[in-house]
C-alpha positions, 0 to 999 in steps of 0.5 A: 500500499503506497504511503503517499496519496494522489494530491498529497504535497511534500514541503509545499513544493511537489504534489503527488500524481500517482505511485510508480514503483518500489525501488532499492531506495523506497517508493517512487512517485510521479509528481508536479513541481508546483512552482512551474508545473514541471513533471517530477519524479519523487524518489522516497528514501524510506527503505534506505532510512529503515536500514541506515538513517545516516546514509540518508543524510549522505545521499542528501549531501551528494544530491545537493551538489547535483542541483542545478547541473544541466547535462543532456545525459544526466537527469536534472535534480530539483531538490531534496528534503524531509517532509514534516507532515509525513516524515518522508525523506525524498529526492525530487528530479525531473520526470524522464519519459522512456523506459529504464534500461533494465526493462528494455533489456528484459522486454527487447533484448533478453538474449542480447542486443545488436552491436549498433544498439549497444553502441547507441546506449553505451556511447553517450554514457561513456562520453558523459562520464568523461565530461564530468569526471573532474567534478564527480563520478557516479559509482554504480551505473546500472540498468535501473538508473539509466533511462532510454527514451522512445527516440533513443536519448539516454539519461542517467540518475542517482549520481553518487548515491550508492558510493556514499552509502558505502561509508556507513553500510555494506552497499550490497544490502540494498541490491537484488542479486541481479544488480550486484554484478554492476557493483565494482569489486573494490567496494568490498576493500577500499573507497571507490572512485571513477574507475568503478564506473568503468567496471559498471559500464563494461558490465552493462556492455557485457549484458547488452551483448549477451543477455547475461553478466560476466562471471564473478571474477570478471571473465566474459561469457559472450556469444561465440561470434563476438569478435575477440577484440571486443571480448578483450575490451570488455574484459579490460573494463571488468578487471577486479583491480581498478589499477589495471582497468582502463583509466576512464569510460572513454578509454573503454569506449574507444577500444570497444568502438572499433569492434562494435562499428568495424574499423572503417566506421570507427574511424568515421565515428571518431572523426564525427566526435571531433567535429561535434566537439569543435562546434559545441557551444555551452547552454544551447536552447532547444530553439529549432524544428526540423521538417522532413516531408510533411512532418515536423520534429523537435524542438532540438538544440543546435548540438542535437541537430549537429549530432543528427546530421552526423548520424544521418537522421537529418540530411543537409536538404532537410529544412531547419526552422528557427522557432523564434524568428521563423527562419526556414532554410535547408540545413546546408543553407541555414546560417546557424548550420552552414559552416558545420554542414560544409565541414562535415561534407569536407571531412567525408570526401 
């Protein structure tokens, strides 16, 4: 029986819409943030509080550092607190449309996903982890904190939660057996760092490729047709000693990419990544629509359009519309994208 009813308010800031599920942390609800009517996810920490109340304060401490951080592959954190009326500790974050990777694996890829799908899921996570590594790390990337939208956008939540809980408790007590392979082995003997994310990402890759986790000692059990280079790449990310693993998620991705794409496509992919970084701009708004035939798609940021041009989901002849001004031009001729498209075409020659 859910502890919070529809219509209930937390801290006079969030109004409960409906119960969603029970997680390792406690009950999860969909809500509305009253200040701007944005949909929110309320992750209650009642189960964690029942196990170790001190761990709740630690989760709050890492959550506070995430408030205000905006990244296209990180679920936005709104806030946290303990509601005085219900005494419920909770974290509020942006509601994310889509499926948890855990559900996607069960429903669509029970015996493994195609290499292209693995690449599309793993790549944005690895790139994001490298981008934030100097500021913070996740500590326990797993399919229950990775969201995949209907159009393939990937977002990650729960940054630092499990790693800070390990200060006061055995983190495995919060995990079901199916979750434990994603937990880096160093949790049992030392304080984890960003290399724990390398292990978790390698395990996600293994399960996506084969439908099952690697052996407890990190030995891969991939399909017979899996290229040996890919087997070795995954194994390098799963090594029990973090000192021997790939140093970053990006380093793991770079080695895996060649096998997932083939050498020719991998070379193109690295070239496109360099191109996107060259044209990247901070804080881009979603101010464009794209016309394909009679259908409109969007809104997109400039970076999203550039990524879709690289992936050939948007073509130079597709019309890009600037929402605020009404400018409508083919991507090749649009003043915001002409230079990018021309450089893209030059590199592809």
